[in-house]
C-alpha positions in Angstrom: 0.1 0.1 -0.2 1.4 3.8 -1.3 2.0 5.6 2.2 0.0 8.8 1.8 1.8 12.5 2.2 1.3 15.6 2.9 3.8 16.1 0.7 5.1 19.1 3.0 8.6 20.0 3.5 8.0 20.8 7.0 9.3 18.7 10.4 5.5 18.2 11.6 4.1 17.5 8.3 7.0 14.7 8.0 6.1 13.9 11.6 2.5 13.3 10.8 3.3 11.2 7.8 5.1 8.9 10.0 2.8 8.4 12.7 -0.5 9.9 11.5 -2.4 7.2 10.2 -5.2 6.1 12.3 -4.0 3.5 15.4 -0.4 4.2 14.5 -0.2 6.5 17.4 -1.9 4.2 19.5 0.7 1.6 18.9 3.6 3.6 20.1 1.5 4.2 23.6 1.0 0.8 23.7 5.1 0.2 23.2 6.3 3.0 25.1 5.5 0.9 28.5 7.7 -2.2 27.2 7.9 -4.6 24.9 4.2 -6.3 23.6 3.6 -9.8 22.1 1.0 -9.4 19.1 -1.7 -10.9 20.8 -1.0 -8.0 23.4 -1.5 -5.4 21.4 -4.7 -7.0 19.7 -5.9 -7.2 23.6 -5.0 -3.7 24.2 -6.5 -2.3 21.1 -10.0 -3.8 20.8 -11.4 -2.9 17.4 -7.9 -3.4 15.5 -8.5 -6.0 13.1 -5.5 -8.4 12.7 -4.7 -7.1 9.1 -4.4 -3.7 10.0 -2.7 -4.6 12.7 0.0 -6.6 10.8 0.0 -3.5 8.6 0.7 -0.6 11.0 3.7 -2.9 12.7 4.8 -3.4 9.4 4.9 0.2 8.9 6.5 1.1 12.0 9.6 -1.5 11.4 10.1 -0.1 7.8 10.0 3.7 9.3 12.8 2.5 12.1 10.3 3.5 14.8 9.9 -0.3 16.2 11.7 -3.4 15.7 11.3 -7.2 16.5 12.9 -8.7 19.6 12.7 -11.8 21.7 11.2 -11.9 25.2 13.8 -12.9 28.0 12.4 -15.9 29.8 10.4 -17.6 30.9 8.6 -15.9 28.1 11.0 -16.5 25.2 8.6 -15.3 22.3 8.3 -12.8 19.4 7.6 -9.2 20.3 7.9 -5.5 19.3 9.8 -2.8 20.8 10.1 0.5 20.2 13.4 1.8 18.7 15.8 4.9 20.2 13.4 7.1 17.4 10.6 5.7 18.6 11.3 5.8 21.9 11.3 9.7 21.8 7.8 10.0 20.9 7.6 9.6 24.6 6.7 13.2 25.1 4.7 14.0 22.7 2.1 11.2 23.5 2.6 12.4 26.9 1.8 15.8 26.2 -1.3 13.9 23.8 -2.5 12.8 27.1 -2.1 15.6 29.5 -4.0 17.5 26.7 -6.5 15.0 26.3 -7.4 15.3 30.2 -7.7 19.4 30.2 -9.6 19.1 27.1 -11.4 16.0 25.9 -12.3 13.4 28.7 -15.0 13.9 30.5 -17.6 11.2 31.1 -16.6 7.6 29.9 -19.0 6.9 26.6 -20.8 4.1 25.9 -19.0 1.5 24.4 -15.7 3.0 25.1 -13.3 0.2 26.2 -11.1 0.5 29.0 -7.9 -0.9 29.6 -6.2 -1.0 33.2 -2.9 -1.4 31.4 -3.1 2.3 30.3 -2.5 3.6 34.0 1.2 3.0 33.4 1.1 6.0 30.9 -1.6 7.7 32.5 0.1 8.0 36.1 3.5 9.9 34.0 1.3 12.0 32.0 -0.8 13.2 35.5 2.7 13.0 37.5 3.8 16.9 39.3 7.2 17.0 40.1 7.0 19.7 42.1 5.0 17.6 45.0 7.7 14.9 44.8 11.0 16.9 45.7 12.7 15.5 48.5 10.6 11.8 48.1 12.2 8.6 47.8 9.4 5.7 47.3 7.7 3.1 45.7 4.1 2.6 45.4 2.7 -0.4 43.9 -1.1 -0.2 42.6 -3.7 -2.9 41.7 -6.1 -1.3 39.1 -8.5 -4.3 38.4 -6.5 -7.4 37.5 -3.4 -4.9 36.2 -0.5 -4.7 38.5 2.0 -1.8 38.7 4.1 0.3 40.2 5.5 3.9 40.6 9.2 4.7 41.9 9.2 7.9 42.4 12.9 9.4 43.0 13.3 13.1 44.6 10.9 14.5 41.6 11.3 12.1 38.8 9.0 9.3 38.4 9.3 5.8 36.5 6.3 3.6 36.1 6.3 -0.4 35.3 3.9 -3.0 34.5 4.5 -5.4 37.0 4.3 -5.8 41.1 7.3 -3.4 42.9 9.8 -5.7 44.8 10.0 -3.8 47.7 6.6 -1.1 47.9 6.4 1.7 50.3 2.6 2.0 49.7 0.1 -0.7 48.2 -3.0 0.7 46.4 -6.0 -1.3 45.6 -9.0 -0.1 42.9 -11.2 -1.9 40.8 -11.3 -0.9 37.4 -14.7 0.9 37.4 -13.4 2.8 40.2 -10.8 4.0 38.5 -12.7 5.0 35.6 -14.5 6.7 37.8 -11.5 8.6 39.2 -10.3 9.3 35.8 -13.6 11.3 34.9 -13.6 13.3 38.0 -16.9 11.3 39.5 -15.0 9.8 42.1 -12.1 10.5 44.3 -9.2 8.0 45.6 -10.6 8.9 49.0 -14.1 8.6 48.1 -13.7 5.3 46.4 -11.8 4.1 49.7 -14.7 5.5 51.4 -16.9 3.1 49.4 -15.0 0.1 49.5 -14.4 0.2 46.0 -10.5 0.9 46.8 -7.8 0.4 49.4 -4.9 1.8 50.7 -1.7 0.5 53.1 1.9 1.1 53.4 3.9 3.5 54.9 1.8 6.9 56.1 4.4 9.6 54.8 3.8 8.1 51.1 0.1 7.7 51.4 -0.4 11.3 52.7 1.9 12.8 49.6 -0.1 10.4 47.3 -2.6 12.3 46.3 -0.1 15.4 45.2 1.7 13.2 43.3 -0.7 12.3 40.8 -2.8 15.1 40.0 -5.4 15.2 37.0 -5.6 18.8 35.3 -8.7 20.8 36.0 -10.7 20.2 33.1 -12.0 23.1 30.3 -14.6 23.2 27.8 -14.2 23.8 23.8 -16.7 25.4 23.5 -16.5 29.5 22.9 -18.6 32.2 24.0 
């Protein structure tokens, strides 16, 4: 299939030539949290057919944004990972996420899927570095069936799929409650009071948690 182009000698246009097709940036989003098998990508991107997924992955490989890898033991299965060029799209994807939280999210629409694994990037997008100055703590999150952790180190954060070895605090929340928190219909403390969430661990780490990951205030795109 011939690749479409804006045919403009412009950095923005050239970038969109590479990642502007439907589903392509969402594939980048998935791979920003680590290598994924073909089946993993299918599970996260419901609605993307097998043929189109294969085509998009070939495009990313051809353009030097993704590559085939073999997962380490015990899996030892083929997977896809981002190249250096693909990884450098991370800040752009997070900026789009922050923009979306401010200007585009609102209520969850009927039929919209939600995948708890997206929390890994969501936490990065909502991280407030100024609130983490002087803090070193590891937070483990259980969102539905998904387990991930965030390592906060004096104003920086690293979020990773999977459990932490020695978490300072553990937060458990149902997938439905987490989606409600994202839609701002519920707070974490409200979810705990309702029995849809629980938190345990170091008191100081838990006290500082609400300030570390903050949803931006929503704004309307409508004009007067």
